[in-house]
N, C-alpha and C positions, 0 to 999 in steps of 0.2 A: 504494500500500500504506500503510494507516494505522499509527499507532504500536502499537496493540494487536495487529495482525496481525504486525508485525515482532517484537514480544516473543514471540509464540507460535511464530514461525518459527525464531528463533535457537536455542532448545534442540534442536529437531529437527535442524537443520542441523549443530549441533555433534556430536550423536550419530552422524549419518551420517558425519561427517568422521572421528571416532574409529574407527568400524567399518571405514571404508575404509582407514585407516592400518594396523589390525591385519591386514586382508585382504591389503594390499600386502606387509606383512612376511612373512606366512605363505607367500605365493606365491613369495617369493624363496628359500625353503628355509633350513635352518640351515647356517651356514658357519663354519669355524674361521678363526683369524686369517690363515692363509695364503691364504684364498680358495677352498680346495678344499671342495666340499660334503661334509657328513657323510653316511655311508651306513649305514643300519640293516641288520644282518645277523643270521642265526641263530647262536646260540651254538656249534652244531656245524659251522659253516661256516668254512673257512679264508679269512681276509681278505687284502686286498692289502697291508696293513701286517703283515708277518710276519717272524719270525726262526726260529732253530733251537731255541729254548727252549720252555718249557711255555706253551701257549696254551689258549684256551677250548675249541677243538675236541678237544684232548687230554683236558681235564677231562671233557667229556661222554662221550667214547668210553671212557675208563678206568672212570669211575664207573658207567656203564650196565652194562658188562661185569661189574664186581665185584658189583653188586647182584643181577644175574641168577645169578651163580655162588653167592652166599651162599644164595639162595632154594632152590637145588638140592641142598644138602647135607642128609643125613638128620636131623641134630640140629635143623634148622630146619623142613624140609618135613614131617617125621613127628612132631614134638613134640606131646605131648598138651596141654601148656600153653606159651604163647609164651615162649621163652628171653629172659632179660633181659641186655641188652648195655650195657656202659660203653665209652666212647670214650677211647682214649689218644692223645696227640699223635703225629703223623707225624714221622719222622726224615728230614731232607733232607740228602743227601750229594752233591747235584749242585752245579754252579757257579752255579746260578740262584737268585735271591732269591724263592723261590716262597711264595705264601700257601698253604702246604701243607695246613693243616687244612680248607680249602675242599673238598678231595677227600672227607674223611670226612663233612663236612656234607652234601654232595650224595648220598653213598651212603645216609646215614641218612634223608634226606628222600625219596629214591626208595623205600626200603624201607617207610617209614611211610605213604607215599601209595599204594603199589601192591602191598604184600605181604599185604593183607587180614588184618592182625593176627597174622601168623606170627611176628613178632619185636617185642620192646619195647626201648626205649632209656632209659637213665637220664639225667636232667638234672644230672649232677654239676657242671657249670660254674655251676649256680645254687644250690649247697649253702649258700653264705653267706646268701642270701635265705631259703632254706627253713629254716635253723636259726633265723634271726631271727624268722620267722613262728611257729615252734614255741615260742620263748621268750615271745612276746607272748601266745600262747594259754595257756601254763603260768602266767603271771602274771595272767591274767584281763583283760588290756587289750583283747583282741579275742575274739570268740565262737569256739567250737570245736564242730564237728558230731560229733567223736569224742573219746575220752579222750586229751588231749595228753601224759599221762604214759607212754603206750605208744608206743615208738619203732616207726614204721611205714616208715621209709626202707628200700627194698629193696636187697639186695646184688646184685652182678652174677654172672651165670652165666658170661659170657664177656667178654673184652676184645677190641675191634676196634682194630687199629693198622696202621701201614704204614711203608714206607721207600722213599725215592727215591734211586737211585744212577745215576751217569752216567759216560760216557767222552766226552771232547771232543778234537777234533783241529783244528789250525789250520795252514794252509800259505798260500803265496802265491796259491793257486787258490781259497781259500775256507775255510769253517768247517763242521765236521761234529759233530753231537751225537747221542749215543745215551743214552736214559734208560730204566731199568728201574723200573717201578712195581710194588711188591710189597705185598700186604695179608695180614693174618693174623687169625684168630679164635682166641683163647687161652682154654683152660678155666681159670676163676678158682680152681678147687679143686685141680686137678692140675698146672697149668702146661703141659699138653699143647697143642700146636698142632693144633686139630681141623679147620681149614680154612686153605688158603693158595692164592693165585692171583696171577698176574703179567700185566702188559701191557708190551709193548716198543714204543718209538717211536724212529725214527731220522730225522734231518733233515739236509740239507746246504744251504748257501747261499753266495753270493758274499761277503757281509759279515755281521758280527755285528749284533745289535740290543740296545737298552737295555731291561732289564726292571725293573719296580718292583712 
């Protein structure tokens, strides 16, 4: 093999070596530091790492039920114009440090993606950015397709909120947790609760789990 052939061969060999290294890593699977392989699971599936608290399968079950329930009420299903809903934070009264607002996020996304425009949601969490954009248009720093002097931010017809409450029991035989998930649609004009639904989940286990 002459010098020119060697120079041509080396880059190709290096590329094959790199590809082989990546292939070798991929074939081993992803492992955590303890050496146990990571398992990809469906969000609605109960995993082998589980406790008696709030987990992904509870989130999917509860929010799917609430989204279907909301779509069935007359003020939503029979409305001539899609009602406008603002989201209020969930109250967590359980012993678990739940990322509680993820429940309302999933209800909203389920309705937005599957309700065929039957209900609209306000982006109230983005009000600071919306107000700043309006001020930029008022001062002429950015273009405006409509008169920025006219306030067009919509008001809410209803507020969607919820509350999580729990009962916990611990003995030498294990741990038991019951959680009541309740959600409400409240009329913004009258304060009447026009819809309410609940889901109940109870779990028992031999030992507790740490939740973050």
